[in-house]
C-alpha positions in Angstrom: 25.6 29.3 5.4 23.9 27.0 7.9 22.6 23.8 7.0 18.7 23.6 6.6 16.8 22.0 9.6 14.9 18.8 9.4 11.7 20.7 9.3 12.8 22.7 6.3 13.8 19.7 4.4 10.2 18.4 4.8 7.2 19.8 3.0 4.5 21.6 5.1 1.2 19.7 5.5 -1.2 21.4 3.2 -4.0 20.9 5.6 -2.4 23.5 7.9 -2.8 26.3 5.2 -5.8 28.4 6.2 -8.3 29.5 3.6 -9.9 33.1 3.4 -13.3 33.2 5.1 -16.6 32.8 3.2 -17.7 30.8 0.2 -15.2 32.7 -2.0 -12.4 31.7 0.3 -13.5 28.0 0.4 -13.9 27.9 -3.4 -10.5 29.4 -3.9 -8.9 27.0 -1.5 -10.7 24.0 -3.3 -9.1 25.2 -6.7 -5.7 25.6 -5.0 -5.8 22.1 -3.6 -7.1 20.7 -6.9 -4.3 22.3 -8.9 -1.6 21.2 -6.4 -2.9 17.8 -5.9 -3.9 18.5 -2.2 -7.2 16.8 -2.2 -5.9 13.7 -0.7 -7.8 10.5 -1.3 -11.0 12.2 -2.4 -10.5 11.9 -6.1 -9.6 8.3 -5.8 -12.8 7.6 -3.6 -15.0 9.5 -6.1 -13.4 7.4 -9.0 -14.1 4.1 -7.0 -17.7 5.0 -6.5 -18.2 5.8 -10.1 -16.5 2.4 -10.9 -18.8 0.5 -8.5 -22.0 2.4 -9.8 -21.2 1.5 -13.3 -20.6 -2.3 -12.7 -23.8 -2.4 -10.3 -25.8 -0.9 -13.1 -24.4 -3.5 -15.6 -24.7 -6.5 -13.2 -26.5 -6.0 -9.7 -24.5 -8.9 -8.2 -21.5 -6.7 -8.1 -22.4 -5.1 -4.9 -23.7 -8.3 -3.2 -22.2 -9.4 0.1 -20.6 -12.4 -1.5 -18.9 -10.7 -4.3 -17.6 -7.9 -2.2 -16.2 -10.4 0.2 -14.6 -12.2 -2.8 -13.3 -8.9 -4.0 -11.4 -8.1 -0.7 -9.9 -11.6 -0.8 -8.7 -11.1 -4.3 -6.9 -7.9 -3.5 -5.4 -8.7 -0.2 -2.1 -10.3 -1.6 -1.6 -7.6 -4.3 -2.4 -4.8 -2.0 0.1 -6.0 0.6 2.8 -6.0 -1.9 1.6 -2.5 -3.1 1.9 -1.2 0.5 5.6 -2.0 0.3 5.7 -0.3 -3.1 4.3 2.9 -1.6 7.3 3.1 0.8 9.7 2.8 -2.0 7.8 5.4 -4.0 7.9 7.9 -1.0 11.7 7.9 -1.6 11.2 8.6 -5.2 12.7 5.1 -6.0 11.2 2.0 -7.6 11.3 -1.7 -6.8 10.9 -4.0 -9.9 11.7 -7.2 -7.9 8.6 -7.3 -5.6 6.7 -9.9 -7.6 9.7 -12.2 -7.9 10.4 -11.6 -4.1 6.9 -12.6 -3.3 7.0 -15.8 -5.4 10.5 -16.8 -3.8 9.4 -16.2 -0.4 6.3 -18.2 -0.7 8.4 -21.0 -2.3 10.6 -20.9 0.7 7.9 -21.2 3.1 6.2 -24.1 1.1 9.4 -25.9 0.8 10.1 -26.0 4.6 6.6 -26.8 5.5 5.6 -29.4 3.0 8.9 -31.0 1.9 11.1 -30.5 5.1 8.4 -31.0 7.6 8.9 -27.7 9.7 5.9 -26.2 11.4 3.6 -23.4 10.1 5.1 -20.7 12.3 8.9 -21.3 11.4 8.1 -21.7 7.8 6.1 -18.4 7.8 8.7 -16.6 9.6 11.4 -18.1 7.2 9.4 -16.9 4.2 9.1 -13.3 5.7 12.8 -13.4 6.6 13.6 -14.3 3.1 12.0 -11.1 1.9 13.6 -9.0 4.6 17.0 -10.3 3.7 16.5 -9.7 0.1 15.4 -6.2 0.6 18.3 -5.3 3.0 20.7 -6.7 0.2 19.1 -4.6 -2.4 19.5 -1.4 -0.1 22.9 -2.1 0.9 24.0 -2.7 -2.7 22.5 0.7 -3.8 23.9 2.7 -0.9 27.4 1.0 -1.0 28.0 1.0 -4.8 25.6 3.8 -5.7 23.9 1.6 -8.3 20.3 2.9 -9.2 17.4 1.2 -7.7 16.0 0.6 -11.2 19.1 -1.5 -12.2 19.5 -3.4 -8.7 15.8 -4.3 -8.5 15.7 -5.3 -12.3 18.6 -7.6 -11.6 16.6 -9.0 -8.5 13.6 -9.5 -10.8 15.6 -11.9 -13.0 17.7 -13.4 -10.3 15.0 -14.1 -7.7 12.8 -15.7 -10.4 15.7 -18.1 -11.0 16.1 -18.8 -7.3 12.3 -19.6 -7.1 12.6 -22.2 -9.8 15.6 -23.7 -8.1 13.8 -23.9 -4.7 10.6 -25.5 -6.3 12.7 -28.1 -8.1 11.6 -30.4 -10.8 7.9 -30.8 -9.6 7.4 -26.9 -10.1 4.4 -27.1 -7.9 4.0 -27.5 -4.0 0.4 -27.9 -2.7 -0.2 -26.6 0.7 -2.1 -28.7 3.3 -1.2 -27.1 6.7 -4.4 -25.8 8.2 -2.8 -22.8 9.7 -1.1 -21.6 6.5 -4.3 -22.2 4.5 -6.3 -20.5 7.2 -4.6 -17.1 6.6 -6.9 -16.8 3.6 -9.6 -19.2 4.5 -10.6 -18.1 8.1 -13.6 -15.9 8.8 -14.6 -14.3 12.1 -18.1 -14.5 13.3 -20.0 -11.1 13.8 -19.3 -11.0 17.5 -15.6 -11.1 17.0 -15.7 -8.8 13.9 -17.5 -6.0 15.8 -15.1 -6.3 18.7 -12.2 -5.9 16.3 -13.8 -2.8 14.8 -14.4 -1.2 18.2 -10.7 -2.0 19.1 -9.4 -0.3 15.9 -11.7 2.8 16.3 -10.5 3.2 19.9 -6.9 2.8 18.9 -7.2 5.2 15.9 -8.9 7.9 17.9 -6.5 7.6 20.8 -3.4 7.8 18.4 -4.7 10.8 16.6 -5.4 12.9 19.8 -2.2 11.9 21.3 -0.4 13.1 18.3 -2.3 16.3 18.4 -1.3 16.9 22.1 2.2 16.3 21.2 2.2 18.7 18.4 0.4 21.3 20.6 3.0 20.9 23.4 5.9 21.3 21.0 4.3 24.5 19.6 3.7 23.0 16.1 0.7 24.1 13.9 -2.3 21.8 14.1 -4.6 20.5 11.4 -8.0 22.0 12.2 -10.1 19.9 14.6 -13.2 19.9 12.3 -11.0 18.4 9.4 -9.7 15.7 11.8 -13.1 14.7 13.0 -14.5 14.6 9.5 -11.8 12.3 8.3 -12.2 10.0 11.4 -16.0 9.9 10.7 -15.6 9.0 7.2 -12.8 6.4 7.8 -14.7 4.7 10.7 -18.1 4.8 8.7 -16.2 3.1 5.8 -14.8 0.4 8.3 -18.3 -0.2 9.8 -20.0 -0.5 6.4 -17.2 -3.0 5.3 -17.7 -5.2 8.2 -21.5 -5.1 8.0 -21.1 -6.4 4.3 -18.6 -9.2 5.4 -21.0 -10.4 8.2 -23.7 -10.8 5.7 -21.6 -13.4 3.8 -19.1 -15.7 5.7 -17.8 -13.1 8.2 -14.8 -10.9 8.6 -11.9 -12.4 6.5 -8.7 -12.9 8.4 -6.8 -11.9 5.2 -8.5 -8.7 5.0 -7.7 -8.0 8.7 -4.1 -8.6 7.9 -4.1 -6.4 4.9 -5.8 -3.7 6.8 -3.5 -4.1 9.8 -0.4 -3.8 7.6 -1.7 -0.6 6.0 -2.6 0.9 9.3 0.8 0.1 10.9 2.7 1.5 7.9 0.4 4.7 8.0 1.2 5.1 11.7 4.9 4.5 11.0 5.3 7.1 8.2 3.0 9.6 9.8 3.6 9.6 13.5 7.3 8.7 14.0 10.6 10.4 13.3 11.5 7.6 10.7 8.3 8.5 8.7 9.2 12.1 8.8 12.7 11.4 7.7 11.3 9.2 4.9 9.3 12.1 3.5 12.3 14.3 3.8 14.5 12.1 1.8 11.8 11.7 -0.9 11.2 15.4 -1.1 14.8 16.4 -1.3 17.5 13.9 -0.5 20.4 16.3 -0.5 18.5 18.8 1.8 17.8 15.9 4.1 21.5 14.8 4.2 22.5 18.2 5.1 19.9 18.4 7.8 21.6 15.4 9.6 19.3 12.6 8.3 21.0 9.4 7.5 19.7 9.0 4.1 21.4 5.7 3.4 20.1 4.0 6.5 16.5 5.3 5.5 16.9 3.8 2.1 18.1 0.4 3.3 15.3 0.2 5.9 12.6 1.2 3.4 13.7 -1.5 1.0 13.8 -4.0 3.7 10.3 -3.3 4.7 9.0 -3.3 1.1 10.5 -6.7 0.4 9.0 -8.0 3.6 5.7 -6.8 2.5 6.2 -8.5 -0.7 7.0 -11.7 1.0 3.8 -11.4 3.1 1.8 -10.8 0.0 3.2 -13.9 -1.7 2.5 -15.9 1.3 -1.2 -14.7 1.4 -1.4 -15.4 -2.3 -0.2 -18.9 -1.7 -2.7 -19.4 1.2 -5.6 -18.4 -1.0 -4.6 -20.6 -3.9 -3.5 -23.5 -1.8 -0.3 -23.9 -3.7 3.0 -22.2 -4.8 4.3 -22.8 -8.3 6.6 -21.4 -11.0 4.2 -18.7 -11.9 3.7 -17.5 -8.4 4.6 -13.8 -8.1 4.8 -13.4 -12.0 2.4 -12.2 -14.7 1.0 -8.9 -13.7 1.4 -9.1 -10.0 4.4 -6.5 -10.0 2.7 -4.2 -12.5 -0.6 -4.2 -10.5 1.1 -3.5 -7.3 3.0 -0.6 -8.7 -0.2 0.7 -10.5 -2.2 0.3 -7.2 0.2 2.5 -5.3 0.1 5.3 -8.0 -3.6 5.1 -8.7 -4.2 5.3 -5.0 -2.4 8.7 -5.0 1.3 8.0 -4.1 3.4 10.4 -6.2 6.0 8.9 -8.6 8.3 11.8 -7.8 8.7 11.1 -4.1 7.8 12.7 -0.9 4.1 12.5 -1.3 1.7 9.6 -0.4 0.1 7.5 2.0 -0.1 3.8 3.1 -3.9 4.1 2.3 -2.9 4.4 -1.3 -2.3 0.7 -1.4 -5.9 0.0 -0.2 -7.6 2.4 -2.4 -5.6 1.5 -5.5 -6.0 -2.2 -4.9 -9.7 -1.6 -4.5 -9.8 0.2 -7.8 -7.8 -2.3 -9.8 -9.6 -5.1 -8.2 -13.0 -3.8 -8.8 -12.2 -3.3 -12.5 -10.9 -6.8 -12.7 -13.8 -8.4 -10.8 -16.5 -6.2 -12.6 -15.2 -7.3 -15.9 -15.1 -11.0 -14.9 -18.8 -10.8 -13.9 -19.5 -9.1 -17.3 -17.5 -12.0 -19.0 -15.2 -9.4 -20.8 -11.9 -10.5 -22.1 -8.6 -10.0 -20.5 -7.5 -7.7 -23.2 -10.2 -5.2 -22.2 -9.3 -5.6 -18.6 -5.7 -4.8 -19.4 -6.5 -1.7 -21.5 -8.9 -0.2 -19.0 -6.4 -0.7 -16.1 -3.7 0.9 -18.2 -5.8 3.8 -19.1 -6.7 4.4 -15.3 -3.0 4.2 -14.5 -2.1 6.7 -17.3 -4.7 9.2 -16.0 -3.6 8.8 -12.4 0.2 9.4 -13.4 -0.8 12.4 -15.5 -2.8 14.0 -12.7 0.2 13.4 -10.5 2.5 15.2 -12.9 0.1 18.1 -13.5 -0.3 18.5 -9.6 3.6 18.6 -9.4 3.7 21.3 -11.9 1.0 23.2 -9.9 3.0 23.0 -6.8 6.2 24.0 -8.5 4.4 27.1 -9.9 2.9 28.0 -6.7 6.4 27.7 -5.0 7.9 30.1 -7.6 5.1 32.5 -7.1 
């Protein structure tokens, strides 16, 4: 029996499945996508709109330009960490060390810059390199000794927290005063620059989408209907324009939001439009089938964990920039749990092989909106945690039910 091809190891894009003509066909297609979890980000977006409406009714300051800008600043660090978690979940794995890695990487950056006198750029690069090295170490340990990711990253959670305390030393807190590092979270672009950035993003996105369509057409591969592609781009670009319009009514486009959005966009391009991304989905869908198809599964896993820990380091640096300091609690508390919750709530499957980098953005917005709205209403932290936990449970349950629906459809 011949080994399955790479294409067979990967799931077929559900958008390529054509519905029967007419209203009945459209309704049946909707029910099929609903039962199999193929509606993409639509349920999350609807849920986010409901959350925003509820908080706006309770307090009309929630949708003000000032509060929405603050909301974006609040979620950038956690969302950046969550973007790395999305990559790990695509493999069907988990990373419990992301919070500790973010704190340690920020501590290394602060130590080099404040106590040892290194410049901002070398210090930032060292912080990111710390995260990358830790991720590579985790990946190599898993693949070489076949230790489950849960155990390796749990050990990392404990070990890297200890390393963070060692790096910070007796003082326990390092205050940041470098204008470049602080500016990561404190810089806002004026409207002219903000709209120029928007125009550049739109042009690059449109060009990327249509170049990919031409490549698929030239290779004889099935194409997503053009109407569906256009609708998605109009919605995405419309949301981008609306967000920048809100930012420009306050202090301007935050550099931190631009960094977070850039990370999400680059990761989405990586996993959707490259061979590495296709192999990642294949490994997450069925690692053994991917291995038989010639995919180097261990290399994919090491690379993914390296990228994920680098994203954790970037998130820790953004958090330090916003708080103007690194201390013993950096990266601890609910940082890890919120990052994982954001990825799952945003639509990334816990079972691997299904998800999007946009999940990090949407999930972070959901969790951040709940936290921000409850703070405006002066509700206690206990209520905030219970509501966030309930939302996570619902999202995970929907994922599990969708998986059952896909399995049932596959057996039919």
